[in-house]
C-alpha positions in Angstrom: 18.9 22.1 -14.9 22.6 22.4 -15.2 24.0 22.9 -18.4 26.8 20.5 -19.3 28.3 23.0 -21.6 29.0 25.6 -18.6 32.8 25.5 -16.2 33.2 23.2 -13.5 33.0 26.0 -11.0 29.4 27.1 -12.3 28.0 23.7 -11.9 29.4 23.2 -8.5 28.2 26.9 -7.5 24.8 25.9 -9.1 24.7 22.7 -6.8 25.9 24.9 -3.5 23.4 27.3 -4.3 20.4 24.7 -4.2 21.5 22.8 -1.1 21.9 26.1 0.7 18.4 27.0 -0.3 16.8 23.9 0.1 14.8 22.5 3.1 16.5 20.1 5.7 13.8 17.4 4.7 15.1 17.9 0.9 18.8 17.5 1.7 18.7 13.5 1.0 17.4 13.6 -2.2 19.3 16.8 -3.4 22.4 14.9 -2.2 21.8 12.2 -4.9 20.9 14.7 -7.4 24.4 16.5 -6.9 26.6 13.6 -7.2 24.8 13.0 -10.9 25.3 16.6 -12.2 29.2 16.7 -10.8 30.1 13.1 -12.3 32.5 13.6 -14.8 36.7 13.4 -15.1 37.4 16.0 -13.5 36.0 15.3 -10.3 38.0 12.2 -9.8 41.5 12.3 -7.9 44.0 14.4 -9.5 46.3 17.0 -8.8 44.1 19.7 -9.9 42.5 19.0 -6.4 44.8 21.8 -4.9 43.7 24.7 -7.8 39.9 24.5 -5.6 41.5 25.8 -2.5 41.3 29.7 -3.8 38.4 29.4 -5.0 36.6 28.3 -1.9 38.4 31.3 -0.1 36.5 33.3 -2.6 33.0 31.0 -2.5 32.6 29.6 0.5 29.4 27.6 -0.5 32.0 25.5 -2.7 32.1 23.1 0.6 28.6 22.2 0.1 29.3 20.9 -3.3 32.3 19.1 -3.0 30.6 17.2 0.3 28.5 15.8 -2.5 31.3 15.1 -5.1 31.4 11.4 -6.6 34.6 10.9 -5.9 35.3 9.5 -2.3 38.7 11.4 -1.8 36.7 14.8 -2.4 33.6 13.8 -0.4 36.3 13.1 2.2 37.6 16.7 1.6 34.5 18.3 1.3 33.6 17.1 5.1 37.2 18.3 6.4 36.2 22.0 4.5 32.8 21.7 6.1 34.4 22.0 9.8 36.2 25.1 9.2 33.1 27.0 7.9 30.1 25.7 10.0 26.9 26.4 7.9 23.4 25.1 8.4 23.0 22.9 5.6 27.0 22.0 6.4 25.6 20.3 9.3 22.9 18.3 7.1 24.9 17.0 4.5 27.8 15.9 7.2 25.1 13.8 9.1 24.6 11.9 5.5 28.0 11.7 4.8 28.1 9.9 8.5 26.3 7.3 6.7 28.5 7.4 3.8 29.2 4.1 2.0 33.1 5.0 2.1 34.9 4.4 5.4 37.3 7.1 4.9 34.7 9.9 4.2 32.4 8.5 7.2 35.4 9.2 9.4 35.6 12.7 8.3 32.2 13.4 8.7 31.8 12.2 12.2 34.9 14.3 13.4 33.8 17.2 11.7 30.6 16.9 13.7 32.6 17.8 16.8 32.7 21.3 15.7 29.0 21.6 15.3 28.5 19.7 19.1 27.5 23.4 20.8 24.7 24.8 22.9 24.9 27.7 20.0 23.7 25.5 17.0 20.8 24.2 18.7 18.7 25.0 16.6 20.5 23.8 13.3 20.6 20.1 15.0 17.0 20.7 15.5 15.8 21.5 11.9 17.8 18.2 10.8 16.9 15.6 13.5 14.7 13.2 11.2 18.3 12.9 9.9 19.5 12.0 13.2 16.7 9.6 13.8 17.5 7.6 10.4 20.7 6.1 12.1 18.3 4.3 14.8 16.8 2.2 11.9 18.4 -0.1 9.2 21.8 2.5 8.2 24.8 1.1 6.5 27.0 2.4 9.4 25.2 2.5 13.1 26.1 6.0 14.7 24.3 4.9 18.6 26.9 7.8 20.5 24.8 10.2 18.2 21.3 10.5 20.0 23.2 10.9 23.3 25.2 13.0 22.4 22.1 15.2 20.4 20.0 14.5 23.9 22.5 16.0 26.1 23.4 19.1 23.7 19.4 19.8 23.7 19.1 19.5 27.5 21.6 22.5 28.1 20.0 25.3 29.3 21.0 27.8 26.6 19.6 25.6 24.0 15.7 25.9 25.6 15.0 28.7 23.4 15.8 26.5 20.3 13.8 23.8 21.8 10.4 25.6 22.3 11.0 26.9 18.6 11.3 23.3 17.4 8.2 21.7 19.3 6.6 24.7 17.5 7.9 23.7 14.2 5.9 23.5 11.0 7.5 20.9 10.0 6.1 18.0 11.4 9.2 15.6 11.0 10.9 17.8 13.3 8.0 17.9 16.1 8.0 14.0 15.9 11.7 13.4 16.1 12.1 16.0 19.1 9.0 13.5 20.9 11.3 10.8 20.3 14.6 12.2 21.6 12.6 14.0 24.4 13.7 12.5 28.2 11.0 12.6 30.7 12.7 15.5 33.0 11.8 17.5 30.0 8.3 17.3 30.1 6.9 20.2 32.1 3.5 21.7 32.0 3.7 24.3 29.5 5.0 21.5 26.9 2.3 19.3 28.2 -0.3 21.4 26.8 1.5 22.3 24.0 1.6 18.9 23.0 -1.5 17.8 23.6 -3.1 20.5 20.9 -0.2 19.2 18.5 -2.2 18.9 15.3 -0.4 15.7 14.4 -2.0 12.5 15.5 0.9 10.7 15.6 2.2 12.7 18.3 -0.5 13.1 20.3 -0.8 9.0 20.7 3.0 8.9 21.1 2.3 11.4 23.9 -0.5 9.4 25.7 2.2 7.3 27.9 4.8 10.1 28.7 2.4 12.7 30.3 1.2 13.2 33.7 -2.2 11.5 34.5 -3.8 14.6 35.5 -3.1 15.8 31.9 -4.6 13.0 30.5 -7.6 14.0 31.2 -7.9 17.0 28.5 -6.8 13.8 26.0 -10.2 11.9 26.4 -11.6 14.8 24.9 -9.4 14.5 21.9 -11.0 13.8 17.9 -8.7 10.5 17.7 -10.5 7.7 18.9 -7.2 5.9 19.6 -5.9 8.6 21.6 -9.1 9.0 23.6 -8.9 5.0 24.0 -4.9 5.2 25.2 -5.6 7.7 27.8 -8.6 6.0 29.3 -7.0 3.0 29.7 -4.2 4.6 31.9 -6.9 6.8 33.8 -9.6 4.0 34.4 -8.2 2.4 37.4 -9.0 5.7 39.1 -11.8 6.6 37.6 -13.7 3.2 37.6 -14.6 3.6 41.6 -17.4 6.6 40.8 -19.1 5.4 37.7 -21.2 8.5 37.7 -17.8 11.1 37.2 -18.2 13.0 33.7 -15.2 11.2 32.1 -17.3 7.7 32.4 -20.0 8.6 30.9 -18.5 10.6 28.6 -16.3 7.1 27.6 -19.8 5.2 27.9 -20.9 7.6 25.2 -18.3 7.6 22.5 -18.7 6.7 19.2 -16.2 4.6 19.3 -16.5 0.9 20.7 -12.8 0.6 21.6 -13.1 3.6 24.2 -16.8 2.2 24.9 -15.8 -1.4 25.6 -12.7 -1.0 28.1 -15.0 0.9 30.3 -18.1 -1.1 30.1 -15.9 -4.0 30.8 -14.5 -2.5 34.2 -17.9 -1.6 34.9 -19.0 -4.8 34.9 -15.9 -6.3 36.7 -17.0 -3.6 39.1 -20.4 -5.1 39.8 -22.1 -2.5 38.0 -25.2 -2.9 35.7 -24.0 -1.4 32.5 -27.0 -2.4 30.5 -28.8 0.2 33.0 -27.1 3.0 33.1 -27.4 3.3 29.5 -31.6 2.7 29.7 -31.5 5.6 32.6 -30.0 8.0 30.1 -32.9 10.4 28.8 -32.4 10.9 24.7 -33.4 14.7 25.1 -30.5 15.4 27.7 -27.8 13.7 24.9 -26.1 15.9 22.5 -26.3 14.8 18.9 -22.8 12.9 19.2 -23.8 11.5 22.5 -26.8 9.8 21.0 -24.9 7.9 18.4 -22.4 6.8 21.2 -25.9 6.0 23.3 -26.7 3.6 20.4 -23.6 2.1 20.4 -24.0 1.4 23.9 -27.1 -0.6 23.4 -25.5 -2.4 20.5 -22.8 -3.9 22.9 -24.6 -4.3 25.8 -28.5 -4.4 25.2 -31.0 -6.9 24.9 -33.6 -7.4 22.3 -36.5 -5.6 24.7 -34.2 -2.4 24.2 -35.3 -2.1 20.5 -37.7 -0.1 21.2 -35.4 2.9 22.7 -33.9 2.7 19.2 -37.1 2.8 16.4 -37.3 6.3 17.0 -33.9 7.1 15.4 -34.9 5.4 12.3 -36.5 8.3 10.7 -36.2 12.3 10.8 -35.4 14.4 12.6 -33.0 11.7 13.2 -29.4 12.6 11.5 -28.2 10.3 8.5 -25.4 9.2 11.1 -28.1 8.6 13.7 -30.5 6.2 11.1 -27.3 3.9 10.0 -25.9 3.7 13.8 -29.9 2.7 14.7 -29.9 0.1 12.1 -26.8 -1.4 13.0 -28.0 -1.3 16.7 -31.4 -3.0 16.2 -30.0 -5.9 13.9 -27.3 -5.9 16.8 -30.4 -6.5 19.2 -33.4 -7.9 17.7 -32.8 -9.2 13.9 -36.3 -10.4 14.1 -37.8 -7.0 14.9 -35.4 -5.5 12.8 -35.9 -7.9 9.7 -38.9 -5.9 8.0 -37.3 -1.7 9.0 -34.0 -3.0 7.2 -35.8 -3.7 3.9 -37.9 -0.5 4.5 -34.7 1.2 4.8 -33.1 0.1 1.9 -35.2 2.2 -0.4 -34.0 5.5 1.3 -30.9 5.8 -0.5 -27.1 6.7 0.5 -25.3 5.6 3.9 -28.6 4.6 5.3 -29.7 2.0 2.2 -26.1 0.9 2.4 -26.0 0.1 6.1 -29.2 -2.1 5.7 -28.1 -4.0 3.1 -24.9 -4.6 5.3 -26.9 -6.0 7.7 -29.3 -8.0 5.6 -26.0 -9.5 4.1 -24.5 -10.0 6.9 -27.7 -12.0 8.7 -28.5 -13.8 5.9 -32.1 -12.3 5.5 -32.1 -12.3 1.7 -35.2 -14.7 0.8 -37.2 -15.1 -2.5 -40.6 -13.2 -1.3 -38.8 -10.5 0.3 -36.5 -9.3 -2.7 -39.3 -9.6 -4.7 -41.5 -7.9 -2.5 -38.9 -4.7 -2.7 -38.3 -5.0 -6.5 -42.3 -4.5 -6.8 -42.2 -1.5 -4.5 -38.9 0.0 -6.4 -39.9 3.3 -8.2 -36.5 4.3 -9.3 -33.2 2.7 -10.7 -31.2 3.0 -7.3 -33.2 0.6 -5.5 -33.6 -1.7 -8.7 -29.8 -1.9 -8.9 -29.4 -2.6 -5.2 -32.2 -5.4 -5.7 -29.9 -7.2 -8.2 -26.9 -6.9 -6.7 -28.9 -8.6 -3.5 -30.4 -11.2 -5.7 -26.9 -12.8 -6.2 -27.0 -13.9 -2.9 -29.5 -16.1 -3.8 -28.6 -19.9 -4.5 -27.4 -20.0 -7.9 -30.2 -21.1 -9.8 -32.3 -18.9 -7.5 -30.7 -15.8 -8.8 -30.8 -17.0 -12.9 -34.7 -17.1 -12.2 -35.2 -13.9 -10.0 -33.4 -12.3 -12.4 -34.9 -13.4 -15.4 -38.3 -12.7 -13.9 -36.8 -8.7 -13.4 -35.5 -8.4 -17.1 -38.5 -7.7 -18.7 -39.6 -5.0 -16.3 -36.4 -3.3 -16.9 -35.2 -3.0 -19.9 -32.8 -0.1 -19.5 -31.0 -2.4 -16.7 -30.7 -5.7 -19.3 -26.9 -5.1 -19.6 -26.3 -5.1 -16.0 -28.4 -8.1 -15.7 -27.3 -9.9 -18.8 -24.0 -9.4 -17.0 -24.9 -11.1 -14.1 -26.8 -13.8 -15.7 -23.4 -14.7 -17.7 -21.6 -15.3 -14.8 -23.9 -17.4 -13.0 -24.8 -19.9 -15.9 -21.3 -20.0 -17.4 -18.4 -18.6 -14.7 -18.3 -21.0 -12.9 -16.6 -23.6 -15.7 -16.7 -27.3 -16.5 -15.3 -28.6 -13.3 -18.5 -26.9 -11.6 -21.9 -27.7 -13.6 -24.6 -28.7 -11.7 -28.6 -28.6 -12.9 -31.5 -27.0 -11.2 -34.5 -28.7 -9.9 -36.9 -29.7 -12.6 -39.9 -27.1 -11.2 -36.8 -24.0 -11.3 -35.3 -25.3 -14.5 -39.0 -24.8 -16.0 -39.5 -21.3 -14.4 -35.9 -20.5 -15.7 -37.1 -21.6 -19.4 -40.6 -19.7 -19.0 -38.8 -16.2 -18.0 -36.7 -16.8 -21.2 -37.0 -13.7 -23.2 -36.8 -13.5 -26.9 -34.6 -10.3 -26.2 -31.8 -12.7 -24.5 -28.7 -12.8 -26.1 -28.4 -15.7 -28.1 -25.5 -16.8 -25.7 -27.3 -16.8 -22.5 -30.0 -18.7 -23.9 -27.6 -21.4 -25.6 -26.7 -21.8 -21.5 -29.8 -22.0 -20.8 -30.9 -24.7 -23.1 -27.8 -26.8 -21.5 -29.9 -26.7 -18.0 
């Protein structure tokens, strides 16, 4: 922190030191901080301005502080001085001042950028490219000529070494900015290989429409589904003529349906039996990941009779992911066959039980007999809590009767059940109050326990 009791020179030197040692990405925040720190009557337009000249000759870094001053006059002088002593962070501040709210400051900053427009300083420009790209969005003062200037500078052969280093920058914002400024004639084979392996998924996604078709094949193995889908859409017209090629097989077995569905549609349009292509695959020849794609593919194009191919994946040694996908596929192929299997899967817990519950609710399979049978077989709290949650998908008063009947058999869950009962009985408000049928009302009253809270008893008496 800056101590307000120190001299103006000490404060300015501290600001300049902070800016000079900061990362380029921190400059916008540091600029605002410096303006607050340097605020004071001494920084207004006064004859004392000329007294800074000898200090700047001794401390050249003071130019950085002056370019951040609260006074527009001082900022304009600071921009002019940055042109006489080029520095890395000086370029960054000039880019910020090129969008200054004071017109003379903007003019001084943009004029000073001419000094930095040389291939020898390409590394500085690359480091500050995210600031350059800010002029492409909604800014105070658009500067469209800056993009062409930077593109021309980076296209110079003398900037090639800095450009190569920029593509390997640890700052992902720099690499993204470089890709936005990239011209088609700069995309060579070496750069394609480098960007295909970039760890940033946004760069790889933006890369798909830019690279040659031959290089796209490498992106068909990308870990991101959107990258694989985009790459496949460009290659599909040439691949679809031979459905037996490895790329088509891999796409059919992809775990993302955004990859599978386009290739399935293209094969169907070419009069290929896509369902048979899946059925011809042997489970033993597929990797665990391909087996997930196989199950997803059957869910896309299969028929009820194909559910027998799915059943072996419901139990170990199938992985949890495979069991989850198998449940989803069975529900899509033949809900009648899947119905008892989904209820059995509810007892397995974890992801398998959650998928079973989703499918049961999605296909409206919650019925009182099945729910009661599941409750009776439950051996622990986890399936009982799941049953309580599913009971809420019954009709309103059927759910009340069911929860009341379960309450005395699971007293340690009574607080949770009572909470649901209160919402069911009173949560609909006065504008929506109906009465249950006589048989259901008698069932509710017969299940009312002496341990039930008085408030719930009163609500039941109103039925």
